[in-house]
C-alpha angles and dihedrals in degrees: 000000000000125000121268112266120233089253091053093047091050091050093051095045092048089049093055091045090052089052089054086062088074088074127077103264134158116287093242090062091060092049090051092049090050090056096045092047091050091053095045095048091042087060092042090053090052091045093052091046090054089050093049094243097140099175093052091045092055092047091049091048093050091051089048091053093046094054099036107124098208100076098018125212107215125212133162116273093253092055092049088052090056091047092050091051093048094048091046090052090049089053094048092043093051093051093049091045093052093047093048090052090049092050092049091051092054100031094105109028113195121250110269112239130172118232127207090213122080108243096192141357110251138029109202116213112194145134115268087219088071094054112029128059123224090280094053096255123136114254109231092206096051126113089245093056089048092052094047091052090049092053094045092049090050092049093244115146121222145178121221131170109255097166101062125244095279097074097124137270094307091062099082089051089051091051091051091049093050092048090049091051097049128095097208130028112212117196113195104206117210136141089268098045092049088057095046119104089201095059091046090053092046091054090048090051092048090051091050089052091049094240126167104256121205115190113205117190109213094177138011094272112132117237113267113246095245087054095043088060089071103034102039108129094020119121110242129205115237106218091164093063099045117359095187094050091043093054092049091049090048094056093044092049093049092049093049091052091047094049092051092056 
């Protein structure tokens, strides 16, 4: 069982708070809950819109408008109690539904087997903190998003962890398999990735497999000593200094390595 995501935790906490509204509490508490519910469902509506989940986006937007405290919609206390219960159940139900879907998707993980053939061009080693927001959604303006777009535009295939590094005991095996099957190992160096045990282990694995490692510095953070052991002497690409030139250099370097194999 994976850990609750920040979005799931937010949903559960808000659901319990809405249920507290069934009890006689100070008026200021209800005003505060209106504001919090408006903010949370406003974000949910935006998140669903970004994901292309139109029906969920509409529901979230309607709930946001219902609770917004600026042009209040007034009901009798009994009706608000029913609304609070329904919204709380929707929050609980959505969390349960998403986790059931996640469990069914990973209920029978495939047997991990190494392949002698490269299945794609680039393995991307990075910190999820540099790509995902607090709710686990990719940030379009992040360095990682920019690099993915660059590789896609160049027709270069890649593998990147999109599940997080808490996907169960099979995940380290999956990482090792994907590193083994890549042609190029790209390490995106940032403050977060240099502090990550996972990226350090990934680089060590790539080195053990004799992979071509490309370090790309996305900020001015110095390489951590455990990482420097494996990349000392390698020419790194300085994205932080000139992103446009760095992306061009990255594509050219990857193509040169692929053509030599």
